[in-house]
C-alpha positions as CSV (number, residue, x, y, z in Angstrom):
1,M,32.2,-10.1,15.5
2,A,31.0,-7.0,13.7
3,T,32.1,-3.4,14.3
4,L,33.0,-2.0,17.7
5,H,29.7,-0.1,17.9
6,N,27.8,-3.4,17.4
7,I,29.6,-5.0,20.4
8,V,29.1,-2.1,22.8
9,I,25.5,-1.1,22.3
10,K,25.1,1.6,25.0
11,P,26.2,2.7,28.4
12,L,23.8,1.9,31.3
13,V,23.4,5.1,33.4
14,T,21.0,4.2,36.3
15,E,21.0,4.9,40.0
16,K,22.6,1.5,40.7
17,S,25.3,1.9,38.0
18,S,26.1,5.5,39.1
19,A,26.5,4.3,42.7
20,A,28.9,1.5,41.5
21,Y,30.9,4.1,39.6
22,Q,31.1,6.4,42.7
23,L,32.2,3.6,45.0
24,R,34.2,1.2,42.9
25,K,34.9,3.0,39.5
26,E,32.8,0.3,37.6
27,Y,31.1,1.1,34.4
28,A,28.0,-0.7,33.1
29,F,27.3,-1.3,29.4
30,Q,24.7,-3.1,27.3
31,V,26.6,-5.3,24.9
32,A,25.8,-7.7,22.1
33,V,24.4,-11.0,23.3
34,N,27.1,-13.0,21.5
35,A,30.0,-10.8,22.6
36,T,32.7,-12.3,24.7
37,K,34.6,-10.7,27.6
38,H,37.6,-10.4,25.2
39,D,35.5,-8.7,22.6
40,V,34.1,-6.2,25.1
41,R,37.6,-5.4,26.4
42,E,39.0,-4.7,22.9
43,A,36.0,-2.7,21.9
44,L,36.1,-0.4,24.9
45,Q,39.9,0.1,24.7
46,K,39.6,1.1,21.0
47,L,36.5,3.2,21.4
48,F,37.5,5.2,24.5
49,G,41.3,4.9,24.6
50,V,41.3,3.4,28.1
51,T,42.9,0.4,29.7
52,V,40.4,-2.2,30.9
53,T,41.5,-4.3,33.9
54,R,38.4,-6.4,34.5
55,V,35.2,-7.4,32.6
56,R,32.2,-9.2,34.1
57,T,29.3,-10.2,32.0
58,M,25.8,-11.4,32.8
59,Q,22.8,-12.5,30.8
60,M,19.7,-10.6,31.5
61,R,16.6,-12.7,31.1
62,R,13.4,-11.9,29.3
63,N,10.7,-10.4,31.5
64,E,6.9,-10.6,31.2
65,V,5.3,-7.2,30.6
66,V,1.7,-6.2,30.9
67,R,0.5,-2.9,29.2
68,G,-3.2,-2.7,29.6
69,R,-4.7,-5.8,28.2
70,T,-1.7,-6.7,26.1
71,R,0.8,-9.2,27.5
72,G,4.3,-9.5,26.1
73,K,7.9,-10.2,26.8
74,T,11.0,-8.0,26.7
75,E,14.1,-9.2,24.8
76,A,16.9,-11.0,26.5
77,W,20.1,-8.9,26.6
78,K,23.7,-8.9,28.0
79,K,25.2,-6.6,30.5
80,A,29.0,-6.0,31.0
81,I,30.4,-4.4,34.1
82,V,33.9,-3.0,33.4
83,T,36.7,-1.8,35.7
84,L,39.4,0.5,34.3
85,K,43.0,1.1,35.3
86,D,43.4,3.8,38.0
87,G,43.4,7.2,36.4
88,D,41.3,6.2,33.4
89,S,37.7,7.4,33.0
90,I,34.9,7.4,30.4
91,A,33.3,10.8,29.8
92,V,29.8,9.5,29.5
93,F,29.7,8.7,33.2
94,E,31.3,11.9,34.5
95,G,29.0,14.5,35.9
């Protein structure tokens, strides 16, 4: 794999991911399509200095998009839902 920032692309802060954080302390990230669970775990532990206890990944399919007369498709991407050890947190999701 490449660098840590190429594995973890960005945090996903949505209403649904915020609710998951509030209820179950789960964080959602967009990750590289070819990243494995092990790669995601190592990258998050090195980037944020936390202990990851569980990683779940899912492939997000392409969607058809219509903008006016133009039809197209979005890119396929990968989502990772991460659970941390009790007491650990990531500042991006706080407040």
